[in-house]
All heavy atoms as TSV, in Angstrom:
chain	resi	resn	atom	element	x	y	z
A	1	MET	N	N	-2.733	-17.937	10.891
A	1	MET	CA	C	-2.066	-16.857	10.182
A	1	MET	C	C	-0.999	-17.468	9.286
A	1	MET	O	O	-0.098	-18.132	9.761
A	1	MET	CB	C	-1.459	-15.871	11.180
A	1	MET	CG	C	-0.740	-14.730	10.523
A	1	MET	SD	S	0.004	-13.570	11.660
A	1	MET	CE	C	-1.370	-12.542	12.022
A	2	GLN	N	N	-1.152	-17.245	8.009
A	2	GLN	CA	C	-0.223	-17.809	7.033
A	2	GLN	C	C	1.022	-16.933	6.868
A	2	GLN	O	O	2.127	-17.404	6.941
A	2	GLN	CB	C	-0.923	-17.948	5.686
A	2	GLN	CG	C	-2.106	-18.874	5.719
A	2	GLN	CD	C	-1.730	-20.295	5.413
A	2	GLN	OE1	O	-0.798	-20.534	4.675
A	2	GLN	NE2	N	-2.438	-21.231	5.981
A	3	ASN	N	N	0.816	-15.653	6.626
A	3	ASN	CA	C	1.915	-14.727	6.387
A	3	ASN	C	C	1.513	-13.388	7.015
A	3	ASN	O	O	0.556	-12.759	6.573
A	3	ASN	CB	C	2.152	-14.589	4.887
A	3	ASN	CG	C	3.296	-13.670	4.553
A	3	ASN	OD1	O	3.561	-12.697	5.251
A	3	ASN	ND2	N	3.981	-13.946	3.461
A	4	GLY	N	N	2.244	-12.973	8.018
A	4	GLY	CA	C	1.890	-11.765	8.751
A	4	GLY	C	C	1.805	-10.519	7.889
A	4	GLY	O	O	0.942	-9.673	8.092
A	5	PHE	N	N	2.690	-10.386	6.913
A	5	PHE	CA	C	2.683	-9.208	6.048
A	5	PHE	C	C	1.434	-9.177	5.168
A	5	PHE	O	O	0.789	-8.142	5.014
A	5	PHE	CB	C	3.935	-9.166	5.175
A	5	PHE	CG	C	5.204	-9.035	5.959
A	5	PHE	CD1	C	6.089	-10.089	6.023
A	5	PHE	CD2	C	5.508	-7.861	6.641
A	5	PHE	CE1	C	7.261	-9.975	6.761
A	5	PHE	CE2	C	6.663	-7.742	7.375
A	5	PHE	CZ	C	7.543	-8.806	7.439
A	6	VAL	N	N	1.084	-10.326	4.611
A	6	VAL	CA	C	-0.099	-10.404	3.752
A	6	VAL	C	C	-1.360	-10.187	4.585
A	6	VAL	O	O	-2.272	-9.470	4.169
A	6	VAL	CB	C	-0.147	-11.750	3.001
A	6	VAL	CG1	C	-1.457	-11.927	2.270
A	6	VAL	CG2	C	1.026	-11.852	2.045
A	7	GLU	N	N	-1.406	-10.796	5.761
A	7	GLU	CA	C	-2.575	-10.637	6.632
A	7	GLU	C	C	-2.750	-9.170	7.021
A	7	GLU	O	O	-3.870	-8.655	7.051
A	7	GLU	CB	C	-2.428	-11.501	7.885
A	7	GLU	CG	C	-2.390	-12.980	7.625
A	7	GLU	CD	C	-3.742	-13.556	7.229
A	7	GLU	OE1	O	-4.766	-12.966	7.601
A	7	GLU	OE2	O	-3.746	-14.597	6.543
A	8	SER	N	N	-1.655	-8.490	7.324
A	8	SER	CA	C	-1.720	-7.078	7.694
A	8	SER	C	C	-2.210	-6.226	6.524
A	8	SER	O	O	-3.077	-5.355	6.693
A	8	SER	CB	C	-0.343	-6.595	8.142
A	8	SER	OG	O	-0.361	-5.222	8.430
A	9	PHE	N	N	-1.660	-6.476	5.336
A	9	PHE	CA	C	-2.087	-5.730	4.159
A	9	PHE	C	C	-3.561	-5.971	3.875
A	9	PHE	O	O	-4.321	-5.033	3.623
A	9	PHE	CB	C	-1.259	-6.111	2.925
A	9	PHE	CG	C	-1.804	-5.526	1.668
A	9	PHE	CD1	C	-1.558	-4.209	1.345
A	9	PHE	CD2	C	-2.606	-6.276	0.814
A	9	PHE	CE1	C	-2.081	-3.635	0.187
A	9	PHE	CE2	C	-3.139	-5.727	-0.338
A	9	PHE	CZ	C	-2.874	-4.409	-0.642
A	10	ASN	N	N	-3.981	-7.234	3.900
A	10	ASN	CA	C	-5.381	-7.545	3.616
A	10	ASN	C	C	-6.312	-6.854	4.614
A	10	ASN	O	O	-7.367	-6.352	4.228
A	10	ASN	CB	C	-5.613	-9.055	3.639
A	10	ASN	CG	C	-5.050	-9.750	2.431
A	10	ASN	OD1	O	-4.744	-9.129	1.428
A	10	ASN	ND2	N	-4.897	-11.061	2.528
A	11	GLY	N	N	-5.925	-6.824	5.877
A	11	GLY	CA	C	-6.734	-6.136	6.885
A	11	GLY	C	C	-6.833	-4.649	6.622
A	11	GLY	O	O	-7.912	-4.060	6.711
A	12	SER	N	N	-5.715	-4.034	6.281
A	12	SER	CA	C	-5.720	-2.600	5.974
A	12	SER	C	C	-6.573	-2.308	4.750
A	12	SER	O	O	-7.372	-1.367	4.741
A	12	SER	CB	C	-4.299	-2.100	5.711
A	12	SER	OG	O	-3.506	-2.193	6.855
A	13	PHE	N	N	-6.409	-3.102	3.712
A	13	PHE	CA	C	-7.171	-2.902	2.478
A	13	PHE	C	C	-8.666	-3.052	2.739
A	13	PHE	O	O	-9.468	-2.235	2.304
A	13	PHE	CB	C	-6.706	-3.893	1.416
A	13	PHE	CG	C	-7.406	-3.758	0.103
A	13	PHE	CD1	C	-7.322	-2.581	-0.626
A	13	PHE	CD2	C	-8.140	-4.803	-0.425
A	13	PHE	CE1	C	-7.967	-2.442	-1.851
A	13	PHE	CE2	C	-8.784	-4.680	-1.644
A	13	PHE	CZ	C	-8.697	-3.504	-2.351
A	14	ARG	N	N	-9.023	-4.073	3.489
A	14	ARG	CA	C	-10.438	-4.300	3.785
A	14	ARG	C	C	-11.011	-3.158	4.630
A	14	ARG	O	O	-12.064	-2.615	4.323
A	14	ARG	CB	C	-10.601	-5.644	4.499
A	14	ARG	CG	C	-12.019	-6.032	4.790
A	14	ARG	CD	C	-12.149	-7.410	5.430
A	14	ARG	NE	N	-11.238	-7.624	6.538
A	14	ARG	CZ	C	-10.141	-8.388	6.494
A	14	ARG	NH1	N	-9.813	-9.023	5.386
A	14	ARG	NH2	N	-9.377	-8.526	7.550
A	15	ASP	N	N	-10.298	-2.785	5.703
A	15	ASP	CA	C	-10.800	-1.752	6.620
A	15	ASP	C	C	-10.838	-0.365	5.999
A	15	ASP	O	O	-11.767	0.410	6.238
A	15	ASP	CB	C	-9.947	-1.700	7.890
A	15	ASP	CG	C	-10.106	-2.923	8.763
A	15	ASP	OD1	O	-11.097	-3.663	8.577
A	15	ASP	OD2	O	-9.228	-3.153	9.616
A	16	GLU	N	N	-9.822	-0.019	5.226
A	16	GLU	CA	C	-9.682	1.348	4.737
A	16	GLU	C	C	-10.287	1.589	3.356
A	16	GLU	O	O	-10.525	2.730	2.995
A	16	GLU	CB	C	-8.209	1.725	4.708
A	16	GLU	CG	C	-7.572	1.708	6.081
A	16	GLU	CD	C	-6.069	1.840	6.022
A	16	GLU	OE1	O	-5.535	2.199	4.956
A	16	GLU	OE2	O	-5.422	1.567	7.050
A	17	CYS	N	N	-10.525	0.535	2.608
A	17	CYS	CA	C	-11.039	0.728	1.251
A	17	CYS	C	C	-12.357	-0.006	1.044
A	17	CYS	O	O	-13.378	0.620	0.759
A	17	CYS	CB	C	-10.007	0.256	0.221
A	17	CYS	SG	S	-10.477	0.583	-1.489
A	18	LEU	N	N	-12.333	-1.298	1.205
A	18	LEU	CA	C	-13.519	-2.082	0.862
A	18	LEU	C	C	-14.698	-1.822	1.790
A	18	LEU	O	O	-15.837	-1.737	1.340
A	18	LEU	CB	C	-13.175	-3.571	0.849
A	18	LEU	CG	C	-12.115	-3.987	-0.173
A	18	LEU	CD1	C	-11.840	-5.477	-0.064
A	18	LEU	CD2	C	-12.523	-3.612	-1.579
A	19	ASN	N	N	-14.449	-1.713	3.095
A	19	ASN	CA	C	-15.543	-1.485	4.043
A	19	ASN	C	C	-16.034	-0.043	4.040
A	19	ASN	O	O	-17.100	0.247	4.558
A	19	ASN	CB	C	-15.115	-1.862	5.461
A	19	ASN	CG	C	-14.946	-3.349	5.642
A	19	ASN	OD1	O	-15.358	-4.143	4.809
A	19	ASN	ND2	N	-14.323	-3.738	6.740
A	20	GLU	N	N	-15.261	0.865	3.470
A	20	GLU	CA	C	-15.601	2.287	3.487
A	20	GLU	C	C	-16.425	2.724	2.276
A	20	GLU	O	O	-17.026	3.780	2.289
A	20	GLU	CB	C	-14.316	3.127	3.512
A	20	GLU	CG	C	-13.501	2.958	4.773
A	20	GLU	CD	C	-14.118	3.677	5.945
A	20	GLU	OE1	O	-14.660	4.772	5.752
A	20	GLU	OE2	O	-14.061	3.111	7.050
A	21	THR	N	N	-16.420	1.915	1.224
A	21	THR	CA	C	-16.986	2.365	-0.040
A	21	THR	C	C	-18.054	1.394	-0.533
A	21	THR	O	O	-17.847	0.189	-0.526
A	21	THR	CB	C	-15.882	2.458	-1.118
A	21	THR	OG1	O	-14.799	3.216	-0.604
A	21	THR	CG2	C	-16.396	3.115	-2.376
A	22	LEU	N	N	-19.168	1.937	-0.948
A	22	LEU	CA	C	-20.209	1.165	-1.606
A	22	LEU	C	C	-20.048	1.414	-3.101
A	22	LEU	O	O	-20.346	2.502	-3.600
A	22	LEU	CB	C	-21.596	1.598	-1.129
A	22	LEU	CG	C	-22.782	0.861	-1.724
A	22	LEU	CD1	C	-22.707	-0.628	-1.393
A	22	LEU	CD2	C	-24.078	1.443	-1.186
A	23	PHE	N	N	-19.533	0.437	-3.801
A	23	PHE	CA	C	-19.244	0.588	-5.226
A	23	PHE	C	C	-20.531	0.445	-6.036
A	23	PHE	O	O	-21.313	-0.470	-5.820
A	23	PHE	CB	C	-18.239	-0.468	-5.676
A	23	PHE	CG	C	-16.953	-0.437	-4.903
A	23	PHE	CD1	C	-16.611	-1.470	-4.053
A	23	PHE	CD2	C	-16.084	0.629	-5.020
A	23	PHE	CE1	C	-15.429	-1.451	-3.335
A	23	PHE	CE2	C	-14.894	0.667	-4.309
A	23	PHE	CZ	C	-14.572	-0.380	-3.474
A	24	SER	N	N	-20.722	1.345	-6.991
A	24	SER	CA	C	-21.907	1.281	-7.843
A	24	SER	C	C	-21.605	0.698	-9.226
A	24	SER	O	O	-22.519	0.367	-9.963
A	24	SER	CB	C	-22.519	2.669	-7.999
A	24	SER	OG	O	-21.601	3.549	-8.609
A	25	SER	N	N	-20.318	0.585	-9.536
A	25	SER	CA	C	-19.936	0.005	-10.829
A	25	SER	C	C	-18.511	-0.535	-10.732
A	25	SER	O	O	-17.756	-0.191	-9.813
A	25	SER	CB	C	-20.002	1.060	-11.933
A	25	SER	OG	O	-18.994	2.039	-11.739
A	26	LEU	N	N	-18.168	-1.365	-11.682
A	26	LEU	CA	C	-16.813	-1.898	-11.734
A	26	LEU	C	C	-15.798	-0.779	-11.984
A	26	LEU	O	O	-14.713	-0.774	-11.396
A	26	LEU	CB	C	-16.709	-2.964	-12.818
A	26	LEU	CG	C	-15.380	-3.686	-12.941
A	26	LEU	CD1	C	-14.975	-4.337	-11.630
A	26	LEU	CD2	C	-15.445	-4.714	-14.061
A	27	ALA	N	N	-16.158	0.181	-12.811
A	27	ALA	CA	C	-15.256	1.308	-13.088
A	27	ALA	C	C	-14.975	2.112	-11.824
A	27	ALA	O	O	-13.837	2.509	-11.570
A	27	ALA	CB	C	-15.857	2.208	-14.163
A	28	GLN	N	N	-16.014	2.340	-11.015
A	28	GLN	CA	C	-15.809	3.065	-9.766
A	28	GLN	C	C	-14.934	2.255	-8.813
A	28	GLN	O	O	-14.053	2.809	-8.160
A	28	GLN	CB	C	-17.133	3.386	-9.085
A	28	GLN	CG	C	-16.927	4.167	-7.800
A	28	GLN	CD	C	-18.108	4.145	-6.853
A	28	GLN	OE1	O	-19.064	3.409	-7.071
A	28	GLN	NE2	N	-18.021	4.943	-5.817
A	29	ALA	N	N	-15.160	0.945	-8.733
A	29	ALA	CA	C	-14.342	0.087	-7.876
A	29	ALA	C	C	-12.880	0.150	-8.288
A	29	ALA	O	O	-11.990	0.289	-7.449
A	29	ALA	CB	C	-14.858	-1.343	-7.928
A	30	ARG	N	N	-12.637	0.077	-9.586
A	30	ARG	CA	C	-11.256	0.140	-10.076
A	30	ARG	C	C	-10.610	1.480	-9.736
A	30	ARG	O	O	-9.442	1.527	-9.337
A	30	ARG	CB	C	-11.228	-0.083	-11.581
A	30	ARG	CG	C	-11.457	-1.514	-11.959
A	30	ARG	CD	C	-11.415	-1.716	-13.454
A	30	ARG	NE	N	-11.502	-3.134	-13.776
A	30	ARG	CZ	C	-12.026	-3.607	-14.879
A	30	ARG	NH1	N	-12.491	-2.779	-15.805
A	30	ARG	NH2	N	-12.070	-4.901	-15.090
A	31	ALA	N	N	-11.348	2.570	-9.889
A	31	ALA	CA	C	-10.804	3.899	-9.587
A	31	ALA	C	C	-10.510	4.049	-8.095
A	31	ALA	O	O	-9.459	4.579	-7.721
A	31	ALA	CB	C	-11.776	4.978	-10.050
A	32	GLU	N	N	-11.419	3.584	-7.255
A	32	GLU	CA	C	-11.221	3.689	-5.798
A	32	GLU	C	C	-10.032	2.849	-5.338
A	32	GLU	O	O	-9.233	3.288	-4.517
A	32	GLU	CB	C	-12.479	3.252	-5.048
A	32	GLU	CG	C	-13.651	4.171	-5.221
A	32	GLU	CD	C	-13.518	5.477	-4.452
A	32	GLU	OE1	O	-12.735	5.538	-3.476
A	32	GLU	OE2	O	-14.184	6.440	-4.842
A	33	VAL	N	N	-9.929	1.628	-5.868
A	33	VAL	CA	C	-8.811	0.759	-5.496
A	33	VAL	C	C	-7.494	1.353	-5.984
A	33	VAL	O	O	-6.490	1.334	-5.262
A	33	VAL	CB	C	-9.026	-0.668	-6.036
A	33	VAL	CG1	C	-7.771	-1.508	-5.914
A	33	VAL	CG2	C	-10.188	-1.330	-5.306
A	34	LYS	N	N	-7.484	1.912	-7.170
A	34	LYS	CA	C	-6.268	2.552	-7.697
A	34	LYS	C	C	-5.843	3.727	-6.826
A	34	LYS	O	O	-4.655	3.884	-6.514
A	34	LYS	CB	C	-6.504	3.011	-9.133
A	34	LYS	CG	C	-5.276	3.576	-9.804
A	34	LYS	CD	C	-5.569	3.937	-11.251
A	34	LYS	CE	C	-4.328	4.485	-11.920
A	34	LYS	NZ	N	-4.561	4.805	-13.328
A	35	ALA	N	N	-6.788	4.550	-6.402
A	35	ALA	CA	C	-6.478	5.692	-5.536
A	35	ALA	C	C	-5.955	5.223	-4.182
A	35	ALA	O	O	-4.986	5.781	-3.650
A	35	ALA	CB	C	-7.719	6.562	-5.355
A	36	TRP	N	N	-6.570	4.172	-3.625
A	36	TRP	CA	C	-6.115	3.652	-2.333
A	36	TRP	C	C	-4.705	3.084	-2.464
A	36	TRP	O	O	-3.852	3.314	-1.617
A	36	TRP	CB	C	-7.080	2.581	-1.817
A	36	TRP	CG	C	-6.699	2.100	-0.452
A	36	TRP	CD1	C	-7.065	2.654	0.734
A	36	TRP	CD2	C	-5.829	0.999	-0.135
A	36	TRP	NE1	N	-6.490	1.954	1.767
A	36	TRP	CE2	C	-5.731	0.935	1.263
A	36	TRP	CE3	C	-5.151	0.064	-0.896
A	36	TRP	CZ2	C	-4.978	-0.026	1.911
A	36	TRP	CZ3	C	-4.385	-0.895	-0.246
A	36	TRP	CH2	C	-4.306	-0.930	1.142
A	37	LYS	N	N	-4.459	2.339	-3.551
A	37	LYS	CA	C	-3.136	1.750	-3.777
A	37	LYS	C	C	-2.068	2.826	-3.911
A	37	LYS	O	O	-0.968	2.694	-3.356
A	37	LYS	CB	C	-3.177	0.876	-5.033
A	37	LYS	CG	C	-1.915	0.092	-5.283
A	37	LYS	CD	C	-2.091	-0.848	-6.453
A	37	LYS	CE	C	-1.533	-0.236	-7.687
A	37	LYS	NZ	N	-1.528	-1.124	-8.852
A	38	ASN	N	N	-2.381	3.908	-4.608
A	38	ASN	CA	C	-1.431	5.013	-4.744
A	38	ASN	C	C	-1.135	5.638	-3.385
A	38	ASN	O	O	0.015	5.907	-3.053
A	38	ASN	CB	C	-1.961	6.064	-5.717
A	38	ASN	CG	C	-0.968	7.182	-5.917
A	38	ASN	OD1	O	0.169	6.936	-6.328
A	38	ASN	ND2	N	-1.376	8.393	-5.611
A	39	ASP	N	N	-2.171	5.862	-2.594
A	39	ASP	CA	C	-1.973	6.418	-1.259
A	39	ASP	C	C	-1.117	5.485	-0.408
A	39	ASP	O	O	-0.185	5.919	0.268
A	39	ASP	CB	C	-3.323	6.661	-0.574
A	39	ASP	CG	C	-3.171	7.172	0.837
A	39	ASP	OD1	O	-2.591	8.271	1.015
A	39	ASP	OD2	O	-3.610	6.476	1.776
A	40	TYR	N	N	-1.409	4.196	-0.451
A	40	TYR	CA	C	-0.700	3.207	0.358
A	40	TYR	C	C	0.776	3.125	-0.017
A	40	TYR	O	O	1.641	3.014	0.841
A	40	TYR	CB	C	-1.363	1.840	0.185
A	40	TYR	CG	C	-0.845	0.772	1.115
A	40	TYR	CD1	C	-1.359	0.652	2.399
A	40	TYR	CD2	C	0.144	-0.119	0.714
A	40	TYR	CE1	C	-0.905	-0.334	3.263
A	40	TYR	CE2	C	0.603	-1.100	1.564
A	40	TYR	CZ	C	0.075	-1.208	2.838
A	40	TYR	OH	O	0.538	-2.176	3.683
A	41	ASN	N	N	1.077	3.202	-1.306
A	41	ASN	CA	C	2.452	3.027	-1.774
A	41	ASN	C	C	3.255	4.312	-1.904
A	41	ASN	O	O	4.474	4.280	-1.815
A	41	ASN	CB	C	2.467	2.312	-3.130
A	41	ASN	CG	C	2.110	0.865	-3.005
A	41	ASN	OD1	O	2.461	0.205	-2.041
A	41	ASN	ND2	N	1.382	0.358	-3.968
A	42	ALA	N	N	2.596	5.440	-2.137
A	42	ALA	CA	C	3.338	6.667	-2.447
A	42	ALA	C	C	3.209	7.758	-1.394
A	42	ALA	O	O	4.076	8.615	-1.303
A	42	ALA	CB	C	2.887	7.212	-3.795
A	43	GLU	N	N	2.143	7.740	-0.631
A	43	GLU	CA	C	1.889	8.858	0.278
A	43	GLU	C	C	2.069	8.507	1.761
A	43	GLU	O	O	2.452	9.349	2.550
A	43	GLU	CB	C	0.460	9.383	0.078
A	43	GLU	CG	C	0.131	9.778	-1.354
A	43	GLU	CD	C	0.978	10.920	-1.872
A	43	GLU	OE1	O	1.351	11.798	-1.075
A	43	GLU	OE2	O	1.277	10.926	-3.078
A	44	ARG	N	N	1.751	7.292	2.122
A	44	ARG	CA	C	1.679	6.919	3.537
A	44	ARG	C	C	2.972	6.274	4.017
A	44	ARG	O	O	3.386	5.245	3.493
A	44	ARG	CB	C	0.543	5.923	3.732
A	44	ARG	CG	C	0.361	5.534	5.164
A	44	ARG	CD	C	-0.610	4.417	5.354
A	44	ARG	NE	N	-1.800	4.556	4.553
A	44	ARG	CZ	C	-2.732	3.650	4.487
A	44	ARG	NH1	N	-2.617	2.531	5.157
A	44	ARG	NH2	N	-3.802	3.827	3.739
A	45	PRO	N	N	3.626	6.850	5.022
A	45	PRO	CA	C	4.817	6.204	5.574
A	45	PRO	C	C	4.424	4.960	6.374
A	45	PRO	O	O	3.358	4.905	6.968
A	45	PRO	CB	C	5.433	7.271	6.485
A	45	PRO	CG	C	4.432	8.330	6.630
A	45	PRO	CD	C	3.366	8.143	5.624
A	46	HIS	N	N	5.303	3.971	6.367
A	46	HIS	CA	C	5.081	2.726	7.087
A	46	HIS	C	C	6.147	2.597	8.170
A	46	HIS	O	O	7.340	2.729	7.892
A	46	HIS	CB	C	5.166	1.541	6.130
A	46	HIS	CG	C	4.105	1.554	5.070
A	46	HIS	ND1	N	2.993	0.770	5.141
A	46	HIS	CD2	C	3.990	2.267	3.925
A	46	HIS	CE1	C	2.227	0.983	4.077
A	46	HIS	NE2	N	2.813	1.899	3.325
A	47	SER	N	N	5.719	2.323	9.378
A	47	SER	CA	C	6.667	2.219	10.491
A	47	SER	C	C	7.643	1.069	10.281
A	47	SER	O	O	8.799	1.154	10.693
A	47	SER	CB	C	5.920	2.059	11.818
A	47	SER	OG	O	5.119	0.896	11.807
A	48	SER	N	N	7.205	-0.001	9.635
A	48	SER	CA	C	8.097	-1.141	9.399
A	48	SER	C	C	9.207	-0.822	8.401
A	48	SER	O	O	10.174	-1.575	8.291
A	48	SER	CB	C	7.294	-2.354	8.923
A	48	SER	OG	O	6.684	-2.075	7.688
A	49	LEU	N	N	9.063	0.281	7.673
A	49	LEU	CA	C	10.080	0.703	6.691
A	49	LEU	C	C	10.844	1.925	7.176
A	49	LEU	O	O	11.406	2.669	6.374
A	49	LEU	CB	C	9.411	1.008	5.341
A	49	LEU	CG	C	8.636	-0.127	4.690
A	49	LEU	CD1	C	7.975	0.360	3.407
A	49	LEU	CD2	C	9.528	-1.318	4.421
A	50	GLY	N	N	10.880	2.135	8.474
A	50	GLY	CA	C	11.595	3.290	9.017
A	50	GLY	C	C	10.880	4.592	8.725
A	50	GLY	O	O	11.517	5.609	8.494
A	51	ASN	N	N	9.555	4.557	8.720
A	51	ASN	CA	C	8.707	5.724	8.444
A	51	ASN	C	C	8.951	6.331	7.065
A	51	ASN	O	O	8.863	7.532	6.878
A	51	ASN	CB	C	8.834	6.772	9.543
A	51	ASN	CG	C	8.215	6.287	10.831
A	51	ASN	OD1	O	7.153	5.653	10.817
A	51	ASN	ND2	N	8.864	6.547	11.939
A	52	LEU	N	N	9.256	5.459	6.103
A	52	LEU	CA	C	9.348	5.847	4.704
A	52	LEU	C	C	8.147	5.259	3.975
A	52	LEU	O	O	7.566	4.271	4.410
A	52	LEU	CB	C	10.627	5.295	4.064
A	52	LEU	CG	C	11.952	5.769	4.626
A	52	LEU	CD1	C	13.092	4.989	3.994
A	52	LEU	CD2	C	12.133	7.256	4.378
A	53	THR	N	N	7.795	5.859	2.848
A	53	THR	CA	C	6.773	5.242	2.004
A	53	THR	C	C	7.429	4.054	1.295
A	53	THR	O	O	8.665	4.016	1.157
A	53	THR	CB	C	6.230	6.224	0.961
A	53	THR	OG1	O	7.262	6.526	0.029
A	53	THR	CG2	C	5.692	7.487	1.594
A	54	PRO	N	N	6.657	3.083	0.828
A	54	PRO	CA	C	7.270	1.976	0.090
A	54	PRO	C	C	8.061	2.439	-1.132
A	54	PRO	O	O	9.116	1.878	-1.431
A	54	PRO	CB	C	6.063	1.122	-0.313
A	54	PRO	CG	C	5.084	1.345	0.790
A	54	PRO	CD	C	5.248	2.809	1.127
A	55	ASN	N	N	7.582	3.463	-1.819
A	55	ASN	CA	C	8.329	3.977	-2.975
A	55	ASN	C	C	9.667	4.568	-2.553
A	55	ASN	O	O	10.692	4.354	-3.217
A	55	ASN	CB	C	7.509	5.019	-3.720
A	55	ASN	CG	C	6.338	4.420	-4.467
A	55	ASN	OD1	O	6.213	3.217	-4.609
A	55	ASN	ND2	N	5.458	5.282	-4.940
A	56	GLU	N	N	9.690	5.320	-1.459
A	56	GLU	CA	C	10.947	5.892	-0.963
A	56	GLU	C	C	11.903	4.790	-0.525
A	56	GLU	O	O	13.107	4.852	-0.798
A	56	GLU	CB	C	10.679	6.832	0.216
A	56	GLU	CG	C	9.965	8.104	-0.137
A	56	GLU	CD	C	9.522	8.894	1.084
A	56	GLU	OE1	O	9.326	8.297	2.172
A	56	GLU	OE2	O	9.373	10.118	0.950
A	57	TYR	N	N	11.365	3.788	0.152
A	57	TYR	CA	C	12.189	2.676	0.619
A	57	TYR	C	C	12.808	1.924	-0.556
A	57	TYR	O	O	13.989	1.585	-0.533
A	57	TYR	CB	C	11.354	1.730	1.486
A	57	TYR	CG	C	12.152	0.607	2.088
A	57	TYR	CD1	C	12.894	0.812	3.238
A	57	TYR	CD2	C	12.172	-0.652	1.502
A	57	TYR	CE1	C	13.640	-0.207	3.795
A	57	TYR	CE2	C	12.912	-1.682	2.043
A	57	TYR	CZ	C	13.645	-1.464	3.190
A	57	TYR	OH	O	14.378	-2.473	3.735
A	58	ALA	N	N	12.018	1.669	-1.595
A	58	ALA	CA	C	12.525	0.969	-2.781
A	58	ALA	C	C	13.624	1.780	-3.461
A	58	ALA	O	O	14.650	1.224	-3.877
A	58	ALA	CB	C	11.384	0.690	-3.750
A	59	ALA	N	N	13.430	3.087	-3.578
A	59	ALA	CA	C	14.442	3.940	-4.205
A	59	ALA	C	C	15.726	3.951	-3.377
A	59	ALA	O	O	16.835	3.863	-3.928
A	59	ALA	CB	C	13.906	5.353	-4.373
A	60	LYS	N	N	15.582	4.040	-2.064
A	60	LYS	CA	C	16.748	4.047	-1.178
A	60	LYS	C	C	17.496	2.718	-1.258
A	60	LYS	O	O	18.716	2.694	-1.305
A	60	LYS	CB	C	16.282	4.316	0.258
A	60	LYS	CG	C	17.369	4.587	1.234
A	60	LYS	CD	C	16.777	4.984	2.582
A	60	LYS	CE	C	17.847	5.292	3.573
A	60	LYS	NZ	N	17.293	5.694	4.883
A	61	SER	N	N	16.746	1.613	-1.305
A	61	SER	CA	C	17.370	0.290	-1.422
A	61	SER	C	C	18.094	0.137	-2.751
A	61	SER	O	O	19.173	-0.454	-2.811
A	61	SER	CB	C	16.317	-0.804	-1.274
A	61	SER	OG	O	15.766	-0.779	0.014
A	62	ALA	N	N	17.514	0.649	-3.823
A	62	ALA	CA	C	18.145	0.569	-5.138
A	62	ALA	C	C	19.451	1.348	-5.149
A	62	ALA	O	O	20.440	0.906	-5.740
A	62	ALA	CB	C	17.196	1.089	-6.206
A	63	LEU	N	N	19.471	2.516	-4.502
A	63	LEU	CA	C	20.705	3.313	-4.444
A	63	LEU	C	C	21.786	2.571	-3.669
A	63	LEU	O	O	22.954	2.610	-4.054
A	63	LEU	CB	C	20.432	4.667	-3.796
A	63	LEU	CG	C	19.672	5.675	-4.644
A	63	LEU	CD1	C	19.362	6.924	-3.840
A	63	LEU	CD2	C	20.481	6.039	-5.890
A	64	LYS	N	N	21.401	1.896	-2.595
A	64	LYS	CA	C	22.382	1.118	-1.813
A	64	LYS	C	C	22.962	-0.013	-2.654
A	64	LYS	O	O	24.139	-0.293	-2.584
A	64	LYS	CB	C	21.731	0.560	-0.556
A	64	LYS	CG	C	21.520	1.583	0.521
A	64	LYS	CD	C	20.939	0.927	1.775
A	64	LYS	CE	C	20.694	1.939	2.852
A	64	LYS	NZ	N	20.095	1.355	4.050
A	65	LEU	N	N	22.103	-0.673	-3.438
A	65	LEU	CA	C	22.586	-1.765	-4.280
A	65	LEU	C	C	23.524	-1.262	-5.358
A	65	LEU	O	O	24.517	-1.917	-5.688
A	65	LEU	CB	C	21.416	-2.507	-4.918
A	65	LEU	CG	C	20.610	-3.425	-4.007
A	65	LEU	CD1	C	19.403	-3.983	-4.744
A	65	LEU	CD2	C	21.495	-4.568	-3.523
A	66	MET	N	N	23.217	-0.087	-5.933
A	66	MET	CA	C	24.072	0.480	-6.969
A	66	MET	C	C	25.425	0.901	-6.386
A	66	MET	O	O	26.449	0.811	-7.076
A	66	MET	CB	C	23.390	1.662	-7.636
A	66	MET	CG	C	22.211	1.257	-8.510
A	66	MET	SD	S	21.298	2.641	-9.175
A	66	MET	CE	C	22.554	3.569	-10.014
A	67	ALA	N	N	25.428	1.355	-5.150
A	67	ALA	CA	C	26.653	1.813	-4.525
A	67	ALA	C	C	27.545	0.657	-4.113
A	67	ALA	O	O	28.751	0.812	-3.980
A	67	ALA	CB	C	26.326	2.678	-3.314
A	68	ALA	N	N	26.950	-0.498	-3.912
A	68	ALA	CA	C	27.720	-1.662	-3.444
A	68	ALA	C	C	28.500	-2.337	-4.531
A	68	ALA	O	O	28.538	-2.119	-5.636
A	68	ALA	CB	C	26.775	-2.686	-2.820
């Protein structure tokens, strides 16, 4: 295991997107990956981020930096 965060992400991406979809074209693959990425970053809370989505966590961190 090189990097636990990368390994975890790669496993999630493979299990939830790549193994679930039979792509018929490059355009379809791009659309499916884009939809999965949006769900992963904007819709799904992550326990490692205090049950916030990555977008919420980034916004909260930016506000803390501005306040400091």
